[in-house]
C-alpha positions as CSV (number, residue, x, y, z in Angstrom):
1,M,3.0,-21.1,-64.5
2,S,-0.6,-20.2,-65.6
3,T,-1.9,-16.6,-65.2
4,K,-4.4,-18.0,-62.7
5,N,-1.6,-19.5,-60.6
6,I,0.5,-16.3,-60.8
7,I,-2.5,-14.2,-59.6
8,Y,-3.2,-16.7,-56.8
9,S,0.5,-16.5,-55.7
10,I,0.4,-12.7,-55.7
11,I,-2.7,-12.8,-53.5
12,L,-1.1,-15.3,-51.1
13,L,2.1,-13.2,-50.9
14,T,0.1,-10.0,-50.4
15,S,-2.0,-11.6,-47.7
16,A,1.1,-12.8,-45.8
17,T,2.7,-9.4,-46.1
18,L,-0.4,-7.7,-44.7
19,S,-0.5,-10.2,-41.9
20,L,3.2,-9.5,-41.0
21,C,2.5,-5.8,-41.2
22,A,-0.4,-6.1,-38.8
23,Q,1.7,-8.1,-36.4
24,S,4.5,-5.6,-36.6
25,T,2.1,-2.7,-36.1
26,D,0.6,-4.4,-33.0
27,G,4.1,-5.2,-31.7
28,N,5.1,-1.6,-32.1
29,K,2.0,-0.5,-30.2
30,I,2.6,-3.0,-27.4
31,T,6.2,-1.8,-27.1
32,A,5.0,1.9,-27.0
33,L,2.4,1.1,-24.3
34,N,5.0,-0.7,-22.3
35,N,7.3,2.3,-22.5
36,Y,4.6,4.3,-20.6
37,I,4.4,1.5,-18.0
38,N,8.2,1.4,-17.7
39,F,8.2,5.2,-17.1
40,T,5.6,4.8,-14.4
41,N,7.2,1.9,-12.6
42,E,10.6,3.5,-12.6
43,S,9.1,6.7,-11.3
44,T,7.6,4.6,-8.5
45,H,11.1,3.5,-7.6
46,G,12.3,7.1,-7.5
47,L,9.3,8.2,-5.4
48,L,10.2,5.5,-2.9
49,I,13.7,6.9,-2.4
50,V,12.3,10.4,-1.8
51,H,9.5,8.9,0.4
52,R,12.1,7.4,2.7
53,L,13.9,10.7,2.9
54,L,10.7,12.6,3.8
55,E,9.7,10.0,6.3
56,N,13.0,9.9,8.1
57,F,13.2,13.7,8.1
58,N,9.7,13.9,9.5
59,K,10.6,11.5,12.4
60,N,13.9,13.4,13.0
61,I,12.4,16.8,13.2
62,N,9.7,15.5,15.5
63,K,12.4,14.4,17.9
64,Y,14.0,17.8,17.7
65,V,10.7,19.5,18.6
66,D,9.9,17.1,21.5
67,L,13.4,17.0,22.8
68,P,15.0,20.5,22.3
69,D,18.6,19.2,22.7
70,Q,18.1,16.6,19.9
71,P,20.1,17.6,16.8
72,I,18.5,17.3,13.3
73,N,20.3,14.7,11.3
74,F,19.1,15.6,7.8
75,Y,20.2,13.2,5.1
76,S,22.5,15.3,2.9
77,N,21.3,15.9,-0.6
78,K,24.9,15.8,-1.6
79,D,24.9,12.0,-1.0
80,L,22.3,11.5,-3.6
81,P,21.9,12.5,-7.3
82,K,20.7,16.0,-7.8
83,D,17.7,14.6,-9.6
84,I,16.6,11.3,-8.1
85,F,14.7,10.6,-11.4
86,E,17.7,11.3,-13.6
87,D,20.5,9.2,-12.1
88,T,23.2,9.5,-14.7
89,E,25.5,7.2,-12.7
90,N,22.9,4.4,-12.6
91,W,22.7,4.1,-8.9
92,F,19.0,3.1,-8.9
93,Y,17.9,2.2,-12.4
94,D,19.1,0.6,-15.6
95,T,17.0,3.2,-17.4
96,S,15.9,6.2,-15.4
97,P,12.4,7.7,-15.3
98,N,13.7,10.7,-17.2
99,E,15.1,8.5,-19.9
100,W,11.9,6.6,-20.3
101,Y,10.0,9.9,-20.4
102,E,12.3,11.1,-23.2
103,I,11.6,7.8,-25.1
104,I,7.9,8.3,-24.9
105,T,8.0,11.9,-25.9
106,K,10.1,11.2,-29.0
107,S,7.8,8.4,-30.1
108,S,5.2,9.4,-32.6
109,G,2.9,7.9,-35.3
110,V,2.3,4.6,-33.4
111,F,-1.2,5.5,-32.3
112,P,-3.9,7.8,-33.8
113,Q,-3.0,11.4,-33.0
114,A,-5.8,12.0,-30.5
115,Q,-4.8,8.9,-28.4
116,E,-1.1,9.8,-28.6
117,I,-1.8,13.4,-27.4
118,K,-3.8,12.1,-24.4
119,L,-1.1,9.5,-23.3
120,K,1.7,12.1,-23.6
121,A,-0.4,14.7,-21.7
122,I,-1.0,12.4,-18.7
123,S,2.7,11.4,-18.7
124,A,3.7,15.1,-18.8
125,D,1.5,15.7,-15.7
126,M,3.3,12.8,-13.9
127,K,6.7,14.1,-14.9
128,S,5.9,17.5,-13.5
129,I,5.0,15.8,-10.2
130,L,8.4,14.1,-10.1
131,V,10.1,17.4,-10.6
132,A,8.1,18.9,-7.7
133,V,8.7,15.9,-5.4
134,N,12.5,16.1,-6.1
135,K,12.4,19.9,-5.3
136,I,11.0,19.3,-1.9
137,R,14.3,17.7,-0.8
138,F,16.1,21.0,-1.4
139,D,13.3,23.2,-0.1
140,L,13.4,21.4,3.2
141,E,17.2,21.6,3.4
142,S,17.0,25.3,2.8
143,Q,14.4,25.8,5.5
144,I,16.5,23.9,8.0
145,N,19.6,25.9,7.2
146,T,18.0,29.4,7.2
147,L,15.0,29.3,9.5
148,D,15.0,29.7,13.3
149,L,13.2,26.4,14.1
150,S,12.8,27.4,17.8
151,K,9.9,29.6,16.5
152,R,6.6,27.8,16.1
153,E,5.7,29.7,12.9
154,N,8.9,28.6,11.2
155,L,8.3,25.0,12.2
156,S,4.8,25.3,10.6
157,L,6.5,26.2,7.3
158,V,8.5,23.0,7.5
159,Y,5.5,20.9,8.2
160,D,3.5,22.7,5.4
161,K,6.3,21.7,3.0
162,L,6.0,18.0,4.1
163,E,2.2,18.3,3.6
164,E,2.9,19.3,0.0
165,G,4.6,15.9,-0.4
166,V,1.4,14.2,0.8
167,K,-0.6,15.9,-2.0
168,L,2.0,15.2,-4.7
169,Y,2.1,11.5,-3.9
170,K,-1.7,11.3,-3.9
171,T,-1.9,13.2,-7.2
172,F,0.7,10.9,-8.8
173,F,-1.3,7.9,-8.1
174,D,-4.5,9.6,-9.4
175,K,-2.7,10.3,-12.7
176,Q,-1.3,6.8,-12.8
177,L,-4.8,5.3,-12.6
178,I,-5.9,7.6,-15.5
179,L,-2.9,6.4,-17.6
180,E,-3.7,2.8,-16.8
181,R,-7.2,3.1,-18.1
182,E,-5.9,4.7,-21.4
183,I,-3.3,2.1,-21.8
184,K,-5.7,-0.8,-21.3
185,A,-8.2,0.7,-23.7
186,N,-5.5,1.0,-26.4
187,Y,-4.3,-2.6,-25.8
188,Q,-7.8,-4.0,-26.0
189,N,-8.1,-2.6,-29.5
190,L,-5.2,-4.7,-30.7
191,N,-5.5,-8.0,-32.4
192,V,-3.7,-10.3,-30.0
193,K,-4.6,-14.0,-30.5
194,S,-4.5,-16.6,-27.7
195,E,-2.1,-18.8,-29.6
196,E,0.5,-16.0,-29.4
197,L,0.5,-16.3,-25.6
198,V,2.6,-19.5,-25.5
199,A,0.4,-21.0,-22.7
200,P,-2.8,-19.1,-22.0
201,T,-3.3,-21.0,-18.7
202,V,0.0,-19.8,-17.5
203,V,-0.8,-16.2,-18.5
204,S,-4.2,-16.4,-16.8
205,A,-2.6,-17.7,-13.5
206,V,0.0,-15.0,-13.5
207,S,-2.7,-12.3,-14.1
208,D,-4.9,-13.7,-11.3
209,I,-2.0,-13.5,-8.8
210,Y,-1.4,-9.9,-9.8
211,Q,-5.0,-8.7,-9.9
212,T,-6.0,-10.2,-6.5
213,M,-2.9,-9.0,-4.6
214,R,-3.3,-5.5,-6.2
215,A,-7.0,-5.4,-5.1
216,A,-6.0,-6.0,-1.5
217,L,-3.3,-3.3,-1.6
218,V,-5.7,-0.8,-3.1
219,A,-8.2,-1.5,-0.3
220,L,-5.5,-0.7,2.2
221,Y,-4.5,2.4,0.4
222,N,-8.2,3.6,0.5
223,K,-8.6,2.3,4.1
224,D,-11.5,0.2,2.8
225,D,-11.1,-3.2,4.5
226,N,-14.7,-4.1,5.0
227,Q,-14.4,-7.0,2.6
228,F,-10.8,-7.8,3.3
229,A,-11.4,-11.4,4.2
230,D,-12.9,-11.9,0.7
231,L,-9.8,-10.3,-0.8
232,I,-7.5,-12.6,1.1
233,K,-9.6,-15.6,0.0
234,A,-9.4,-14.5,-3.7
235,Q,-5.6,-14.4,-3.4
236,E,-5.6,-17.9,-1.8
237,V,-7.6,-19.3,-4.7
238,A,-5.4,-17.6,-7.2
239,L,-2.3,-19.0,-5.5
240,Q,-3.8,-22.4,-5.3
241,K,-4.4,-22.3,-9.1
242,F,-0.8,-21.0,-9.6
243,N,0.7,-23.8,-7.5
244,A,-1.2,-26.4,-9.4
245,I,0.5,-25.5,-12.7
246,D,3.4,-27.7,-13.7
247,L,5.4,-25.8,-16.3
248,A,7.1,-28.9,-17.5
249,A,3.7,-30.4,-18.5
250,F,3.5,-27.8,-21.4
251,K,6.5,-29.3,-23.1
252,N,7.7,-25.9,-24.1
253,T,11.5,-25.3,-23.7
254,R,10.9,-21.6,-22.9
255,L,8.7,-22.5,-19.9
256,I,11.2,-24.9,-18.4
257,N,14.1,-22.5,-18.7
258,P,15.9,-22.0,-15.3
259,K,15.1,-18.3,-15.4
260,I,11.4,-18.8,-15.8
261,Q,11.5,-21.5,-13.0
262,L,13.2,-18.9,-10.7
263,Y,10.7,-16.2,-11.5
264,W,7.8,-18.6,-11.0
265,S,9.2,-19.8,-7.6
266,N,9.7,-16.2,-6.4
267,I,6.1,-15.3,-7.3
268,K,4.9,-18.3,-5.2
269,R,7.0,-17.3,-2.3
270,Q,6.1,-13.6,-2.3
271,A,2.4,-14.2,-2.8
272,A,2.3,-16.7,0.1
273,E,4.2,-14.3,2.3
274,S,1.9,-11.4,1.3
275,I,-1.2,-13.4,2.3
276,K,0.4,-14.2,5.6
277,V,1.0,-10.6,6.4
278,Q,-2.4,-9.5,5.2
279,K,-3.9,-12.0,7.7
280,A,-1.9,-10.4,10.4
281,F,-3.5,-7.1,9.4
282,A,-6.9,-8.6,9.4
283,D,-6.3,-10.0,12.9
284,S,-5.1,-6.6,14.2
285,E,-1.6,-7.8,14.9
286,N,0.9,-5.4,16.5
287,V,2.3,-2.5,14.5
288,P,6.0,-1.8,15.3
289,V,6.5,1.0,17.8
290,E,8.1,3.4,15.2
291,Y,5.0,3.2,13.1
292,K,2.3,3.5,15.8
293,L,1.6,7.1,15.0
294,Y,1.3,6.4,11.3
295,G,-1.4,3.8,11.9
296,K,-2.0,0.3,10.7
297,Y,-3.0,1.2,7.1
298,Y,0.1,3.1,6.5
299,Y,2.4,0.5,8.0
300,Y,0.8,-2.5,6.3
301,Y,0.5,-0.8,2.9
302,N,3.8,1.1,2.8
303,I,6.1,-1.2,4.8
304,A,4.8,-4.8,5.3
305,I,3.1,-5.7,2.0
306,I,4.0,-3.5,-0.9
307,N,7.6,-4.8,-1.0
308,K,6.2,-8.2,-1.9
309,F,4.4,-6.5,-4.8
310,N,6.8,-3.9,-6.2
311,R,10.2,-4.3,-7.8
312,Y,12.3,-3.0,-4.9
313,G,11.5,-6.1,-2.9
314,N,11.6,-8.4,-6.0
315,G,7.9,-8.5,-5.6
316,I,5.4,-10.3,-7.9
317,V,5.1,-7.3,-10.4
318,F,8.9,-7.5,-11.0
319,E,8.7,-11.2,-11.5
320,T,5.6,-11.3,-13.7
321,N,7.1,-8.5,-15.9
322,R,10.3,-10.6,-16.2
323,I,8.2,-13.5,-17.4
324,I,6.4,-11.4,-20.0
325,E,9.7,-10.0,-21.2
326,F,11.6,-13.3,-21.3
327,L,8.8,-15.2,-23.1
328,N,8.4,-12.2,-25.5
329,L,4.6,-12.3,-24.9
330,P,2.4,-9.7,-26.7
331,L,1.2,-8.3,-23.4
332,I,1.4,-5.0,-21.6
333,R,3.4,-5.2,-18.5
334,N,1.9,-4.9,-15.0
335,F,1.9,-1.6,-13.1
336,E,3.5,-1.2,-9.6
337,L,1.7,0.8,-7.0
338,P,3.2,4.0,-5.5
339,H,3.7,4.6,-1.8
340,Y,1.6,7.2,-0.1
341,F,3.1,9.7,2.3
342,K,1.7,10.9,5.7
343,V,3.0,13.6,8.0
344,V,3.2,12.8,11.7
345,Y,3.3,15.8,14.1
346,P,5.3,15.9,17.3
347,K,3.5,15.8,20.6
348,L,4.4,19.4,21.5
349,L,2.7,20.7,18.3
350,D,-0.2,18.3,18.3
351,S,-2.9,19.9,20.4
352,T,-5.2,16.9,20.4
353,A,-5.1,14.9,23.6
354,F,-7.5,12.2,22.3
355,L,-7.0,9.0,20.4
356,E,-8.7,8.9,17.0
357,S,-9.5,5.9,14.9
358,A,-7.3,5.2,11.9
359,D,-10.3,3.7,10.2
360,P,-12.9,6.5,9.6
361,V,-15.9,4.1,9.1
362,I,-16.3,0.7,10.7
363,K,-19.3,-1.2,9.5
364,T,-19.0,-4.5,11.5
365,L,-17.4,-5.6,14.8
366,P,-14.4,-7.9,14.5
367,K,-14.9,-11.7,14.7
368,V,-11.2,-12.8,15.0
369,V,-8.3,-10.8,16.4
370,K,-4.7,-12.1,16.7
371,G,-6.0,-15.5,15.8
372,R,-8.4,-15.6,18.7
373,N,-12.2,-15.6,18.5
374,V,-14.0,-12.5,19.6
375,V,-17.2,-12.5,21.7
376,T,-19.5,-9.5,21.5
377,A,-20.7,-8.2,24.9
378,T,-24.4,-8.3,25.5
379,R,-24.3,-4.7,26.8
380,T,-23.0,-1.5,25.3
381,I,-21.1,1.6,26.5
382,K,-23.6,4.5,26.1
383,V,-22.0,8.0,25.8
384,D,-23.5,11.4,25.1
385,K,-20.5,13.1,23.3
386,E,-18.0,12.2,20.7
387,I,-14.9,12.8,22.9
388,V,-15.0,10.5,26.0
389,D,-12.6,10.1,28.9
390,F,-12.0,6.6,30.3
391,D,-10.3,5.1,33.4
392,M,-9.2,1.5,33.1
393,Y,-8.1,-0.5,36.2
394,D,-8.2,-4.0,37.7
395,H,-11.5,-5.1,38.9
396,K,-11.8,-6.1,42.6
397,I,-8.7,-8.3,43.2
398,V,-5.4,-7.0,41.8
399,D,-3.9,-10.2,40.4
400,K,-1.4,-8.9,37.8
401,D,-3.6,-9.3,34.7
402,V,-1.7,-8.3,31.6
403,V,-4.0,-7.1,28.8
404,S,-4.1,-5.3,25.5
405,L,-6.9,-2.9,24.7
406,S,-7.9,-1.7,21.2
407,F,-10.2,1.0,20.0
408,N,-11.7,0.5,16.5
409,G,-8.8,-1.9,15.7
410,D,-6.0,0.4,16.9
411,W,-4.2,-0.7,20.1
412,I,-4.4,1.8,22.9
413,V,-2.1,-0.3,25.1
414,E,-0.4,-3.6,24.5
415,K,0.7,-6.1,27.1
416,F,-0.1,-3.7,29.9
417,Q,-0.3,-4.8,33.5
418,I,-3.3,-3.3,35.1
419,S,-3.5,-2.3,38.7
420,E,-5.7,-0.4,41.1
421,K,-4.2,2.8,39.7
422,P,-6.4,4.0,36.8
423,Y,-4.9,4.1,33.3
424,K,-6.5,7.2,31.7
425,F,-7.2,7.7,28.0
426,T,-9.5,9.8,25.9
427,L,-11.2,8.6,22.7
428,K,-12.7,10.5,19.8
429,L,-15.5,8.5,18.3
430,N,-16.1,8.1,14.6
431,S,-19.2,10.1,13.6
432,E,-20.2,7.3,11.1
433,G,-20.4,3.5,11.5
434,K,-19.5,1.6,14.6
435,N,-17.2,2.3,17.5
436,F,-15.8,-0.4,19.8
437,L,-13.3,-1.4,22.5
438,L,-11.8,-4.8,22.5
439,L,-10.0,-6.5,25.5
440,H,-7.4,-9.1,24.7
441,A,-5.8,-11.1,27.6
442,D,-2.0,-11.6,27.4
443,D,-1.6,-13.0,30.9
444,M,-4.6,-13.8,33.1
445,G,-2.7,-13.3,36.4
446,R,-3.5,-15.5,39.4
447,Q,-7.2,-15.7,38.9
448,P,-8.5,-16.2,35.3
449,P,-10.1,-14.7,33.4
450,A,-8.5,-11.3,32.9
451,T,-11.0,-8.7,34.1
452,V,-10.8,-4.9,33.8
453,A,-13.1,-2.1,34.9
454,L,-13.8,0.9,32.6
455,S,-15.4,4.0,34.1
456,Y,-16.7,7.0,32.2
457,I,-19.2,9.8,32.5
458,Y,-22.6,9.5,30.9
459,K,-25.2,12.4,31.3
460,G,-23.3,13.7,34.2
461,K,-23.1,10.4,36.1
462,K,-20.2,8.0,36.5
463,E,-20.8,4.7,34.8
464,L,-18.8,1.4,35.3
465,I,-18.6,-1.5,33.0
466,I,-16.6,-4.8,33.3
467,L,-14.8,-6.5,30.4
468,N,-13.5,-10.1,30.5
469,S,-11.0,-12.0,28.3
470,D,-9.1,-15.3,28.5
471,T,-6.6,-17.1,26.3
472,V,-9.4,-18.6,24.1
473,K,-11.6,-15.6,23.4
474,S,-11.5,-11.8,23.5
475,E,-14.4,-9.6,24.3
476,V,-15.6,-6.6,22.3
477,I,-18.0,-4.0,23.4
478,E,-19.7,-1.4,21.2
479,I,-19.7,2.3,22.1
480,V,-23.0,3.9,21.3
481,L,-23.5,7.7,21.0
482,Q,-26.8,8.8,22.4
483,K,-26.9,12.6,22.8
């Protein structure tokens, strides 16, 4: 072989070796980034377990306060691992959050030092939150066993401890969002080529399903549903694109594997079901009785939708991550979203006698509720104070009308038979945006349409206004504050 050919061969070999090294380095970085995501997602699972404990305890102690003879059935900490996030017996995880945390803390040299320090610092903050959340279980148990809960000041200590949980869950999500930004920034610096993705069209479709459903959940988390119809539409478009893909058409044996087919089918099902439930939220469908006090945002985010997103319900994040793992794609995994916690107070401790809107700012009046068109009344209810007393009763002829009445999207009464006896309620208006009452007829009685009278005081004078509704349309009337 000539000297020229030998040199050329060395150059080719060196080039190939450098290419392999670059791929290996990128692969190590993707693995390291996914370890942070695995830590976060498994932490979300552990937070869910504690969330259920705190929620059930909150409900139980409320019953104890409102009904003095009601015993407190506190879920025993003995029945669960001492550290929910450790789980040495593998009750809840294959690899626990603490084990993932140990993996990422021991990893070094994969990223430049400054980046590595930043990622580990954020994770350390998240880990400290897990420790604090787990501690609340035992703090509450200690308070129950040692405090005289018949004393109001001791009950306040218990509720203060629950409120600590609210802040910790919120802080965890704040830290997660910071970690997400850092991970995405590090991933974007990698040299991942489209040909490494097996089928970029498939990857894009999976990403669109994830991103659009996540956007809707984040809107619920932030109680920002002004553009919710657009968010639902974006999910429908993403699902239509997803449904149009035939994996067999790619002629790739990995894409037609039965496991991938199963994951793919589950994503379709969960995404379609999520859209259905989100439409129920947008139409102000009923919230189960046990979650009335928590409000519609809490119920739909924490209970009705997130289980179609997170792993514990075999949601789309779980399935999309299984696709990434099975196909060995050079991608970072998708993040789950944590639950948020809210403390509900018993009636005997809650001094407020008014109904307050769950949505703090409403920009537009509803157009459709419970699948029925909404007609806006030509008149308004004028009031001169933020807290207003109302009487609702049947107008003129008592004909057994059955109605539901909502305030700013929250149902005051549902399927309520009105009569000549006034139903009294007090509202606290939002200081910003719009306020409204909506009448929805469930049964129009003997003489349609369903008609109710609302009386209230405006500038010292009793005012009366009539609302109408039938089975085709509901009526909404705006409440206008004029001091």
